[in-house]
Backbone as JSON Lines, residues from 0, in Angstrom:
{"i":0,"aa":"M","n":[3.09,38.28,22.98],"ca":[2.65,36.63,22.59],"c":[3.4,36.43,21.2]}
{"i":1,"aa":"K","n":[2.94,37.48,20.11],"ca":[3.5,37.11,18.94],"c":[4.9,37.35,18.75]}
{"i":2,"aa":"N","n":[5.4,37.72,19.4],"ca":[7.07,37.94,19.37],"c":[7.33,36.36,19.69]}
{"i":3,"aa":"L","n":[6.81,36.12,21.05],"ca":[7.23,34.66,21.57],"c":[6.88,33.58,20.66]}
{"i":4,"aa":"G","n":[5.88,33.63,19.93],"ca":[5.78,32.61,18.97],"c":[6.88,32.95,17.6]}
{"i":5,"aa":"S","n":[7.06,33.95,17.46],"ca":[8.02,34.05,16.35],"c":[9.25,33.57,16.81]}
{"i":6,"aa":"L","n":[9.86,34.08,18.11],"ca":[10.91,33.42,18.68],"c":[10.9,31.63,18.93]}
{"i":7,"aa":"F","n":[10.0,31.46,19.14],"ca":[9.81,29.8,19.41],"c":[9.96,28.93,17.76]}
{"i":8,"aa":"S","n":[9.37,29.67,17.16],"ca":[9.49,29.22,15.45],"c":[10.98,29.28,14.86]}
{"i":9,"aa":"L","n":[11.76,30.38,15.59],"ca":[13.05,30.62,15.0],"c":[13.78,29.39,15.73]}
{"i":10,"aa":"M","n":[13.59,28.99,17.09],"ca":[14.61,28.34,17.64],"c":[14.09,27.04,17.24]}
{"i":11,"aa":"I","n":[13.22,26.53,16.72],"ca":[12.92,25.14,16.06],"c":[13.43,25.11,14.7]}
{"i":12,"aa":"L","n":[13.52,26.46,14.0],"ca":[14.21,26.31,12.33],"c":[15.85,26.1,13.08]}
{"i":13,"aa":"I","n":[16.15,26.49,14.17],"ca":[17.7,26.37,14.15],"c":[17.93,24.75,14.53]}
{"i":14,"aa":"S","n":[17.03,24.09,15.23],"ca":[17.24,22.76,15.35],"c":[17.41,21.9,14.17]}
{"i":15,"aa":"F","n":[16.67,22.26,13.13],"ca":[16.68,21.81,11.76],"c":[18.16,22.12,11.3]}
{"i":16,"aa":"I","n":[18.87,23.16,11.41],"ca":[19.88,23.67,10.49],"c":[21.07,23.02,11.26]}
{"i":17,"aa":"N","n":[20.76,23.06,12.56],"ca":[22.37,22.69,13.61],"c":[22.8,21.33,12.85]}
{"i":18,"aa":"P","n":[22.03,20.08,12.57],"ca":[22.7,19.06,12.36],"c":[23.51,19.09,11.01]}
{"i":19,"aa":"L","n":[23.07,20.45,10.07],"ca":[23.59,20.46,8.92],"c":[24.94,21.14,9.23]}
{"i":20,"aa":"L","n":[24.84,22.08,9.98],"ca":[26.09,22.81,10.58],"c":[27.19,21.99,11.19]}
{"i":21,"aa":"A","n":[26.69,20.87,11.88],"ca":[27.38,20.16,12.76],"c":[28.55,19.38,11.7]}
{"i":22,"aa":"Q","n":[27.73,19.16,10.31],"ca":[28.46,18.03,9.41],"c":[29.48,19.5,8.67]}
{"i":23,"aa":"Q","n":[29.23,20.61,8.52],"ca":[30.29,21.6,8.0],"c":[31.24,21.83,8.89]}
{"i":24,"aa":"N","n":[31.25,21.83,9.93],"ca":[32.14,22.55,11.25],"c":[32.62,21.71,11.8]}
{"i":25,"aa":"T","n":[33.68,20.88,11.28],"ca":[34.29,19.81,12.25],"c":[35.45,20.12,12.64]}
{"i":26,"aa":"D","n":[35.85,20.31,13.7],"ca":[37.16,20.95,14.16],"c":[37.9,19.49,14.71]}
{"i":27,"aa":"T","n":[39.23,19.56,14.0],"ca":[39.44,18.18,13.96],"c":[40.76,17.99,15.33]}
{"i":28,"aa":"S","n":[40.53,19.12,16.04],"ca":[41.62,19.41,17.07],"c":[40.73,19.0,18.18]}
{"i":29,"aa":"Q","n":[39.41,18.72,18.25],"ca":[38.16,18.36,19.07],"c":[37.79,17.36,18.85]}
{"i":30,"aa":"R","n":[38.19,15.79,19.45],"ca":[37.5,14.61,19.18],"c":[35.94,14.49,19.58]}
{"i":31,"aa":"H","n":[35.06,14.14,18.62],"ca":[33.64,13.81,19.0],"c":[33.99,12.86,20.26]}
{"i":32,"aa":"P","n":[32.74,13.08,21.09],"ca":[32.74,11.99,21.99],"c":[32.33,10.73,21.49]}
{"i":33,"aa":"I","n":[31.94,10.56,20.41],"ca":[31.59,9.26,19.83],"c":[32.7,8.24,19.72]}
{"i":34,"aa":"Y","n":[33.86,8.91,20.03],"ca":[35.27,8.32,19.83],"c":[35.78,7.78,20.94]}
{"i":35,"aa":"D","n":[34.94,7.97,22.24],"ca":[35.21,7.86,23.45],"c":[35.24,6.44,23.95]}
{"i":36,"aa":"L","n":[34.38,5.59,23.14],"ca":[34.1,4.19,23.44],"c":[34.79,3.36,22.28]}
{"i":37,"aa":"S","n":[35.91,2.52,22.36],"ca":[36.36,1.67,21.09],"c":[34.92,0.92,20.62]}
{"i":38,"aa":"E","n":[35.17,0.93,19.4],"ca":[34.24,0.08,18.37],"c":[34.01,-1.43,18.96]}
{"i":39,"aa":"A","n":[35.32,-1.85,19.14],"ca":[35.4,-3.17,19.75],"c":[34.3,-3.58,20.79]}
{"i":40,"aa":"N","n":[34.01,-2.31,21.3],"ca":[33.19,-2.52,22.79],"c":[31.83,-2.24,22.26]}
{"i":41,"aa":"M","n":[31.6,-2.27,20.96],"ca":[29.91,-1.67,20.7],"c":[29.46,-2.9,20.36]}
{"i":42,"aa":"V","n":[27.98,-2.54,20.6],"ca":[27.13,-3.98,19.85],"c":[25.72,-3.1,19.49]}
{"i":43,"aa":"N","n":[24.7,-4.04,19.15],"ca":[23.66,-3.35,18.58],"c":[22.23,-2.95,19.48]}
{"i":44,"aa":"V","n":[22.88,-3.31,21.02],"ca":[22.06,-2.87,21.95],"c":[22.73,-2.42,22.84]}
{"i":45,"aa":"D","n":[22.46,-1.41,23.72],"ca":[22.91,-0.61,24.93],"c":[22.0,0.15,25.62]}
{"i":46,"aa":"T","n":[22.2,0.43,26.94],"ca":[21.9,1.04,28.1],"c":[22.15,2.29,28.51]}
{"i":47,"aa":"I","n":[21.36,3.5,28.52],"ca":[21.89,4.63,29.17],"c":[22.49,4.49,30.67]}
{"i":48,"aa":"P","n":[23.29,5.19,30.94],"ca":[23.78,5.43,32.53],"c":[22.64,5.22,33.48]}
{"i":49,"aa":"N","n":[22.15,4.59,34.56],"ca":[21.52,4.87,35.34],"c":[19.94,4.43,35.17]}
{"i":50,"aa":"Y","n":[19.79,3.56,33.82],"ca":[18.61,3.84,33.33],"c":[17.49,2.99,34.31]}
{"i":51,"aa":"G","n":[18.03,1.95,35.21],"ca":[17.18,1.26,36.11],"c":[16.51,2.29,36.92]}
{"i":52,"aa":"S","n":[17.29,3.28,37.53],"ca":[16.48,4.41,38.46],"c":[15.69,5.37,37.84]}
{"i":53,"aa":"K","n":[15.58,5.56,36.47],"ca":[14.54,6.26,35.82],"c":[13.12,5.64,35.79]}
{"i":54,"aa":"Q","n":[12.06,6.87,35.95],"ca":[10.78,6.64,35.9],"c":[10.38,6.3,34.64]}
{"i":55,"aa":"D","n":[10.62,7.79,33.64],"ca":[10.16,7.35,32.28],"c":[10.86,6.45,31.26]}
{"i":56,"aa":"Q","n":[11.2,5.14,31.74],"ca":[12.09,4.23,30.87],"c":[11.5,4.18,29.29]}
{"i":57,"aa":"I","n":[12.4,4.16,28.36],"ca":[11.96,4.16,27.13],"c":[12.74,3.15,26.43]}
{"i":58,"aa":"K","n":[12.16,2.23,25.5],"ca":[13.01,1.46,24.44],"c":[13.0,1.73,23.19]}
{"i":59,"aa":"I","n":[13.84,2.32,22.4],"ca":[13.76,2.76,21.22],"c":[14.57,2.04,20.13]}
{"i":60,"aa":"T","n":[13.74,1.48,19.17],"ca":[14.48,0.31,18.29],"c":[13.97,0.35,17.26]}
{"i":61,"aa":"G","n":[14.97,0.01,16.47],"ca":[14.82,0.35,14.7],"c":[15.7,-0.56,13.67]}
{"i":62,"aa":"T","n":[15.57,0.09,12.47],"ca":[16.58,-0.28,11.78],"c":[16.89,0.9,11.0]}
{"i":63,"aa":"I","n":[18.51,0.73,10.7],"ca":[19.14,1.95,9.92],"c":[19.2,1.63,8.83]}
{"i":64,"aa":"Y","n":[18.85,2.2,7.59],"ca":[18.84,1.87,6.01],"c":[20.05,2.72,5.62]}
{"i":65,"aa":"L","n":[20.62,2.13,4.49],"ca":[21.39,3.08,3.61],"c":[20.54,4.17,3.05]}
{"i":66,"aa":"S","n":[20.92,4.77,1.99],"ca":[20.18,6.0,1.42],"c":[18.86,5.53,0.67]}
{"i":67,"aa":"D","n":[18.93,4.1,0.05],"ca":[17.82,3.84,-0.79],"c":[16.85,3.45,-0.04]}
{"i":68,"aa":"G","n":[16.9,3.3,1.27],"ca":[15.55,3.18,2.24],"c":[15.69,1.71,2.24]}
{"i":69,"aa":"V","n":[15.82,0.65,1.9],"ca":[15.9,-0.74,1.59],"c":[16.74,-1.54,2.27]}
{"i":70,"aa":"T","n":[18.05,-1.18,1.76],"ca":[19.19,-2.12,2.2],"c":[19.43,-1.77,3.6]}
{"i":71,"aa":"P","n":[19.73,-2.57,4.72],"ca":[20.01,-2.32,5.99],"c":[21.61,-1.97,5.96]}
{"i":72,"aa":"A","n":[21.85,-1.16,6.94],"ca":[23.4,-0.51,6.86],"c":[24.25,-1.12,7.92]}
{"i":73,"aa":"N","n":[25.04,-1.91,7.53],"ca":[25.85,-2.29,8.67],"c":[27.08,-1.89,9.18]}
{"i":74,"aa":"N","n":[27.41,-2.0,10.39],"ca":[28.84,-1.44,10.98],"c":[28.45,0.1,11.15]}
{"i":75,"aa":"V","n":[27.19,0.34,11.33],"ca":[26.81,1.57,11.34],"c":[26.7,2.24,12.9]}
{"i":76,"aa":"I","n":[27.39,3.1,13.51],"ca":[27.42,3.42,14.85],"c":[26.46,4.49,15.03]}
{"i":77,"aa":"L","n":[25.57,4.48,16.1],"ca":[24.79,5.54,16.11],"c":[25.18,5.71,18.06]}
{"i":78,"aa":"Y","n":[25.13,7.19,18.06],"ca":[25.56,7.42,19.2],"c":[24.59,8.89,19.64]}
{"i":79,"aa":"I","n":[24.03,8.69,20.71],"ca":[23.16,9.75,21.48],"c":[23.45,10.41,22.53]}
{"i":80,"aa":"E","n":[22.85,11.8,23.01],"ca":[23.14,12.29,23.98],"c":[21.96,12.75,24.63]}
{"i":81,"aa":"Q","n":[21.96,13.09,25.76],"ca":[20.36,13.5,26.2],"c":[20.46,14.48,27.21]}
{"i":82,"aa":"A","n":[19.52,15.35,27.97],"ca":[19.5,15.77,29.17],"c":[19.06,14.53,30.34]}
{"i":83,"aa":"D","n":[19.1,15.06,31.57],"ca":[18.36,14.51,32.68],"c":[17.0,14.79,32.79]}
{"i":84,"aa":"E","n":[16.28,14.18,33.45],"ca":[14.67,14.34,33.8],"c":[14.68,15.81,33.97]}
{"i":85,"aa":"D","n":[15.33,16.83,34.32],"ca":[14.87,17.99,34.39],"c":[15.45,18.86,33.54]}
{"i":86,"aa":"G","n":[15.84,18.17,32.57],"ca":[15.95,19.12,31.3],"c":[17.58,19.44,31.31]}
{"i":87,"aa":"S","n":[18.4,19.38,32.23],"ca":[19.94,19.71,32.38],"c":[20.62,18.7,31.74]}
{"i":88,"aa":"F","n":[21.92,19.26,31.45],"ca":[22.91,18.33,30.81],"c":[24.0,18.01,32.03]}
{"i":89,"aa":"D","n":[23.98,16.87,32.17],"ca":[24.96,16.38,33.69],"c":[26.47,16.24,32.78]}
{"i":90,"aa":"L","n":[27.06,17.25,32.9],"ca":[28.2,17.37,32.26],"c":[29.65,16.95,33.34]}
{"i":91,"aa":"R","n":[30.45,15.87,32.87],"ca":[31.44,15.24,33.81],"c":[32.66,15.61,33.07]}
{"i":92,"aa":"K","n":[33.76,15.23,33.94],"ca":[35.21,15.07,33.3],"c":[35.83,14.2,33.59]}
{"i":93,"aa":"S","n":[36.62,13.85,32.23],"ca":[37.41,12.32,32.56],"c":[38.73,12.97,31.52]}
{"i":94,"aa":"D","n":[40.13,12.42,32.13],"ca":[41.3,12.99,31.59],"c":[41.2,14.35,30.9]}
{"i":95,"aa":"E","n":[40.87,15.47,31.75],"ca":[40.74,16.77,31.15],"c":[39.59,16.87,29.96]}
{"i":96,"aa":"K","n":[39.0,16.28,30.03],"ca":[37.79,16.11,29.01],"c":[36.46,16.42,29.53]}
{"i":97,"aa":"R","n":[35.63,17.06,29.15],"ca":[34.24,17.33,29.7],"c":[33.37,16.36,28.65]}
{"i":98,"aa":"Y","n":[32.51,15.72,29.47],"ca":[31.76,14.88,28.61],"c":[30.14,14.94,29.09]}
{"i":99,"aa":"N","n":[29.09,14.5,28.43],"ca":[27.52,14.29,28.96],"c":[27.39,13.03,29.63]}
{"i":100,"aa":"Y","n":[27.0,12.91,30.61],"ca":[26.88,11.56,31.27],"c":[25.87,10.62,30.73]}
{"i":101,"aa":"Y","n":[24.86,11.14,30.26],"ca":[23.64,10.74,29.48],"c":[23.93,10.44,28.29]}
{"i":102,"aa":"R","n":[24.54,9.3,27.92],"ca":[24.97,9.03,26.22],"c":[25.16,7.78,26.42]}
{"i":103,"aa":"S","n":[25.1,7.15,24.89],"ca":[25.11,5.83,24.54],"c":[25.61,5.37,23.41]}
{"i":104,"aa":"W","n":[25.81,4.28,23.04],"ca":[26.47,3.77,21.65],"c":[25.9,2.4,21.1]}
{"i":105,"aa":"V","n":[25.33,2.5,20.01],"ca":[25.29,1.04,19.37],"c":[25.76,0.85,18.24]}
{"i":106,"aa":"K","n":[25.93,-0.1,17.89],"ca":[26.58,-0.53,16.28],"c":[25.95,-1.49,15.6]}
{"i":107,"aa":"T","n":[25.39,-1.23,14.34],"ca":[24.86,-2.22,13.64],"c":[25.15,-3.54,13.19]}
{"i":108,"aa":"N","n":[24.3,-4.47,12.86],"ca":[25.1,-5.68,12.45],"c":[24.71,-6.1,10.93]}
{"i":109,"aa":"A","n":[24.63,-6.62,10.18],"ca":[24.39,-6.79,9.15],"c":[22.74,-6.83,8.74]}
{"i":110,"aa":"D","n":[21.82,-6.74,9.55],"ca":[20.57,-6.56,9.68],"c":[19.8,-5.03,9.85]}
{"i":111,"aa":"G","n":[21.03,-4.18,10.38],"ca":[21.03,-2.86,10.44],"c":[19.9,-2.5,11.94]}
{"i":112,"aa":"K","n":[19.7,-3.53,12.49],"ca":[18.8,-3.16,13.61],"c":[19.93,-2.51,14.82]}
{"i":113,"aa":"Y","n":[18.82,-1.76,15.56],"ca":[19.58,-1.38,16.79],"c":[18.42,-1.08,18.08]}
{"i":114,"aa":"T","n":[19.04,-1.21,19.25],"ca":[18.14,-1.18,20.64],"c":[18.84,-0.17,21.72]}
{"i":115,"aa":"L","n":[17.94,0.81,21.81],"ca":[18.57,1.72,22.87],"c":[17.75,1.58,24.11]}
{"i":116,"aa":"Y","n":[17.94,1.38,25.32],"ca":[17.14,1.77,26.84],"c":[17.47,3.1,26.86]}
{"i":117,"aa":"T","n":[16.56,4.05,27.2],"ca":[16.97,5.16,27.82],"c":[15.73,5.73,28.63]}
{"i":118,"aa":"F","n":[15.67,6.98,29.07],"ca":[14.36,7.58,29.35],"c":[14.18,8.93,28.79]}
{"i":119,"aa":"I","n":[12.98,9.35,29.05],"ca":[12.37,10.51,28.39],"c":[13.37,11.61,29.07]}
{"i":120,"aa":"P","n":[13.82,12.63,28.47],"ca":[14.51,13.56,29.03],"c":[13.48,14.62,29.27]}
{"i":121,"aa":"G","n":[13.99,15.6,30.23],"ca":[13.24,16.63,30.61],"c":[13.3,17.84,29.79]}
{"i":122,"aa":"Y","n":[12.31,18.56,29.87],"ca":[12.33,19.98,29.19],"c":[12.38,21.56,30.06]}
{"i":123,"aa":"D","n":[12.64,22.31,29.55],"ca":[12.84,23.79,30.18],"c":[11.83,24.41,29.6]}
{"i":124,"aa":"R","n":[10.69,24.78,30.28],"ca":[9.51,25.76,29.72],"c":[10.17,27.33,29.26]}
{"i":125,"aa":"T","n":[11.22,27.56,30.48],"ca":[11.5,28.94,30.4],"c":[12.21,29.5,28.87]}
{"i":126,"aa":"Y","n":[12.85,28.27,28.57],"ca":[13.54,28.5,27.49],"c":[13.21,27.87,25.93]}
{"i":127,"aa":"N","n":[11.8,27.15,26.36],"ca":[11.15,26.57,25.54],"c":[11.81,25.63,24.84]}
{"i":128,"aa":"Q","n":[12.88,24.62,25.58],"ca":[13.82,23.31,25.3],"c":[12.9,22.31,25.06]}
{"i":129,"aa":"L","n":[12.51,21.45,24.2],"ca":[11.8,20.35,24.01],"c":[12.79,19.57,24.67]}
{"i":130,"aa":"Q","n":[11.86,18.09,24.78],"ca":[12.35,17.01,24.97],"c":[13.02,16.44,23.72]}
{"i":131,"aa":"E","n":[14.2,16.29,24.08],"ca":[15.26,16.08,22.85],"c":[16.39,15.01,23.26]}
{"i":132,"aa":"I","n":[16.3,14.11,22.07],"ca":[17.71,12.99,22.25],"c":[18.51,13.59,21.02]}
{"i":133,"aa":"F","n":[19.77,13.76,21.25],"ca":[20.43,14.22,20.26],"c":[21.43,12.99,19.38]}
{"i":134,"aa":"P","n":[21.13,12.71,18.32],"ca":[21.98,11.33,17.98],"c":[22.95,11.78,16.55]}
{"i":135,"aa":"V","n":[24.14,10.66,16.88],"ca":[25.21,11.4,15.7],"c":[25.46,10.13,15.13]}
{"i":136,"aa":"I","n":[25.66,10.04,13.84],"ca":[25.74,8.87,13.04],"c":[27.45,8.84,12.57]}
{"i":137,"aa":"K","n":[28.28,7.32,12.78],"ca":[29.09,7.34,11.9],"c":[29.08,6.28,11.05]}
{"i":138,"aa":"E","n":[29.46,6.24,9.79],"ca":[29.29,5.33,8.91],"c":[30.97,4.8,8.66]}
{"i":139,"aa":"P","n":[31.08,3.68,8.58],"ca":[32.34,3.13,8.04],"c":[33.41,4.13,6.95]}
{"i":140,"aa":"S","n":[34.6,4.3,7.72],"ca":[35.32,5.12,6.61],"c":[34.89,6.85,6.51]}
{"i":141,"aa":"Q","n":[33.83,7.01,7.07],"ca":[33.5,8.5,7.21],"c":[33.63,9.28,8.43]}
{"i":142,"aa":"Q","n":[33.24,10.44,8.22],"ca":[33.28,11.54,9.53],"c":[32.2,11.37,10.06]}
{"i":143,"aa":"E","n":[31.95,11.37,11.29],"ca":[30.58,11.46,12.03],"c":[29.74,12.56,11.46]}
{"i":144,"aa":"Y","n":[28.47,12.59,11.69],"ca":[27.87,13.79,11.25],"c":[26.58,13.51,12.36]}
{"i":145,"aa":"A","n":[25.84,14.53,12.72],"ca":[24.84,14.95,13.52],"c":[23.24,14.76,12.49]}
{"i":146,"aa":"I","n":[22.51,13.95,13.04],"ca":[20.81,13.86,12.23],"c":[20.03,14.56,13.24]}
{"i":147,"aa":"A","n":[18.9,14.7,12.4],"ca":[17.84,15.23,13.5],"c":[17.33,14.74,14.5]}
{"i":148,"aa":"T","n":[16.98,15.6,15.6],"ca":[16.92,15.28,17.12],"c":[15.76,14.55,16.78]}
{"i":149,"aa":"F","n":[15.4,13.58,17.87],"ca":[14.65,12.48,18.28],"c":[13.74,13.49,19.17]}
{"i":150,"aa":"L","n":[12.61,13.6,18.8],"ca":[11.54,14.19,19.7],"c":[10.56,13.29,20.3]}
{"i":151,"aa":"F","n":[9.23,14.09,21.23],"ca":[8.44,13.06,21.66],"c":[7.21,13.71,21.47]}
{"i":152,"aa":"D","n":[6.19,12.82,20.72],"ca":[4.99,13.22,20.27],"c":[4.01,13.77,21.8]}
{"i":153,"aa":"D","n":[4.09,13.34,22.71],"ca":[3.59,13.66,24.07],"c":[4.18,15.09,24.74]}
{"i":154,"aa":"D","n":[5.13,15.38,24.11],"ca":[5.88,16.56,24.97],"c":[5.03,17.94,24.82]}
{"i":155,"aa":"P","n":[5.06,18.24,26.04],"ca":[3.91,19.74,26.21],"c":[4.39,20.82,25.2]}
{"i":156,"aa":"L","n":[5.39,20.96,24.98],"ca":[6.34,21.96,24.03],"c":[6.23,21.51,22.77]}
{"i":157,"aa":"L","n":[5.57,20.7,22.08],"ca":[5.57,20.38,21.03],"c":[4.02,20.57,20.4]}
{"i":158,"aa":"S","n":[4.42,22.05,19.77],"ca":[3.0,22.52,19.6],"c":[2.64,22.38,17.77]}
{"i":159,"aa":"R","n":[1.36,22.89,17.5],"ca":[1.03,22.55,16.23],"c":[2.08,23.34,15.43]}
{"i":160,"aa":"R","n":[2.28,24.61,15.43],"ca":[3.12,25.2,14.69],"c":[4.23,24.52,14.57]}
{"i":161,"aa":"C","n":[5.0,24.28,15.73],"ca":[6.11,23.5,15.65],"c":[6.23,21.9,14.69]}
{"i":162,"aa":"R","n":[5.15,21.4,15.11],"ca":[4.67,20.29,13.92],"c":[4.72,20.45,12.48]}
{"i":163,"aa":"R","n":[4.06,21.65,11.97],"ca":[3.91,22.03,10.87],"c":[5.4,22.17,10.34]}
{"i":164,"aa":"Q","n":[6.34,23.01,11.32],"ca":[7.53,23.27,10.67],"c":[8.43,22.17,10.53]}
{"i":165,"aa":"I","n":[8.06,21.19,11.24],"ca":[8.98,19.81,11.05],"c":[8.69,19.11,10.12]}
{"i":166,"aa":"A","n":[6.97,19.01,9.61],"ca":[6.46,18.43,8.38],"c":[7.15,19.25,7.2]}
{"i":167,"aa":"K","n":[7.27,20.56,7.37],"ca":[7.92,21.0,6.14],"c":[9.36,21.11,5.8]}
{"i":168,"aa":"H","n":[9.97,20.96,7.05],"ca":[11.77,21.1,6.92],"c":[12.22,19.86,7.05]}
{"i":169,"aa":"S","n":[11.6,18.78,7.83],"ca":[12.3,17.58,8.58],"c":[11.75,16.56,8.16]}
{"i":170,"aa":"D","n":[12.16,15.29,8.86],"ca":[11.6,14.0,8.73],"c":[10.32,14.02,10.15]}
{"i":171,"aa":"P","n":[9.07,13.83,9.87],"ca":[8.04,13.73,10.81],"c":[8.11,12.47,11.54]}
{"i":172,"aa":"S","n":[9.04,11.48,11.06],"ca":[9.25,10.08,12.08],"c":[10.37,10.24,13.29]}
{"i":173,"aa":"R","n":[10.66,11.61,13.02],"ca":[11.58,11.88,14.32],"c":[11.19,12.18,15.45]}
{"i":174,"aa":"I","n":[9.7,12.23,15.45],"ca":[8.98,12.32,16.38],"c":[8.35,11.17,16.88]}
{"i":175,"aa":"L","n":[8.73,10.82,17.91],"ca":[8.78,9.12,18.67],"c":[7.17,9.12,19.19]}
{"i":176,"aa":"K","n":[6.54,8.18,18.79],"ca":[5.16,7.5,19.61],"c":[5.45,6.52,20.23]}
{"i":177,"aa":"L","n":[5.02,6.56,21.81],"ca":[5.48,5.76,22.57],"c":[4.01,4.85,22.78]}
{"i":178,"aa":"K","n":[4.64,3.47,22.94],"ca":[3.45,2.76,23.11],"c":[4.0,2.02,24.6]}
{"i":179,"aa":"K","n":[3.04,1.47,25.41],"ca":[3.18,0.72,26.36],"c":[3.43,-0.5,26.42]}
{"i":180,"aa":"Q","n":[4.57,-0.99,27.15],"ca":[4.98,-2.47,26.86],"c":[4.2,-3.35,28.3]}
{"i":181,"aa":"E","n":[4.41,-4.48,28.32],"ca":[3.33,-5.42,29.17],"c":[4.47,-5.08,30.74]}
{"i":182,"aa":"D","n":[5.64,-4.79,30.69],"ca":[6.4,-4.65,32.06],"c":[6.22,-2.83,32.52]}
{"i":183,"aa":"G","n":[5.5,-2.36,31.86],"ca":[4.99,-0.98,31.9],"c":[5.71,0.14,31.41]}
{"i":184,"aa":"S","n":[7.31,-0.17,30.91],"ca":[8.14,0.57,30.44],"c":[7.3,1.0,28.89]}
{"i":185,"aa":"M","n":[7.71,2.08,27.93],"ca":[7.24,2.14,26.73],"c":[8.23,2.23,25.85]}
{"i":186,"aa":"M","n":[8.03,1.89,24.58],"ca":[8.75,1.75,23.34],"c":[8.3,2.46,22.31]}
{"i":187,"aa":"A","n":[9.14,2.86,21.64],"ca":[9.12,3.76,20.15],"c":[9.81,3.02,19.29]}
{"i":188,"aa":"Q","n":[9.21,2.92,18.06],"ca":[9.82,2.32,16.63],"c":[10.49,3.4,15.83]}
{"i":189,"aa":"H","n":[11.88,3.27,15.85],"ca":[12.35,4.61,14.96],"c":[13.32,4.05,13.63]}
{"i":190,"aa":"N","n":[12.88,4.07,12.6],"ca":[13.87,3.57,11.58],"c":[14.59,4.86,10.68]}
{"i":191,"aa":"I","n":[15.93,4.74,10.8],"ca":[16.55,5.81,10.25],"c":[17.08,5.51,9.01]}
{"i":192,"aa":"I","n":[17.13,6.35,7.66],"ca":[17.72,6.12,6.56],"c":[19.02,7.2,6.59]}
{"i":193,"aa":"L","n":[19.73,6.78,6.06],"ca":[21.12,7.76,5.87],"c":[21.01,8.4,4.64]}
{"i":194,"aa":"P","n":[21.57,9.32,4.84],"ca":[21.76,10.37,3.67],"c":[22.38,9.8,2.65]}
{"i":195,"aa":"S","n":[22.44,10.26,1.39],"ca":[23.37,10.04,0.07],"c":[24.78,10.25,0.41]}
{"i":196,"aa":"A","n":[25.69,10.13,-0.03],"ca":[26.82,10.51,0.22],"c":[27.22,12.5,-0.32]}
{"i":197,"aa":"N","n":[26.3,12.53,-1.29],"ca":[26.29,13.95,-1.62],"c":[25.73,14.57,-0.79]}
{"i":198,"aa":"E","n":[24.35,14.28,0.05],"ca":[23.54,15.03,1.18],"c":[24.49,15.05,2.2]}
{"i":199,"aa":"A","n":[25.26,13.75,2.8],"ca":[26.14,13.97,3.94],"c":[27.21,15.14,3.86]}
{"i":200,"aa":"A","n":[27.82,15.19,2.44],"ca":[29.0,16.06,2.5],"c":[28.51,17.52,2.22]}
{"i":201,"aa":"K","n":[27.2,17.65,2.49],"ca":[26.71,19.08,2.52],"c":[26.9,19.9,3.41]}
């Protein structure tokens, strides 16, 4: 049991480090899927594929700020990918390129606001895979970079130990707390503060 707990803590720590590695190890021969949709077709509201057929529908909304935490960030792309309800990634192929079916794009206006309509992804208890949404940021005239995954407060795998690790090494606001809306769907408020230029370059 002790070894299992240590393994789980290691997996959580890797999830903190992974976004940093994604910033450093960019393979220019592999185009990131964030570029699969033209910016001209992006707005600040988007809906994940098959949203209407999902049971655990959620609305994630918030404001993206510059590194000062006050100024709204204009023309910033937020791209997300996630697993399906069973915790599996629905990988498909188009023009010889594989992509994850459950993905979405938003691009902020001058007010920095965004809204995503999606669903709660599943988890895999066998591999201690949390319910996660994987976000990537693209600022104007900069390389895309991953930020910390969105987690869910009601995730049965999100243990006290895991929460302590998040509080110590990451931003606790990445844990989304869902509130029920009048139509029965759930909503989460999540603001994002962009890293400074020095932090993003690390």
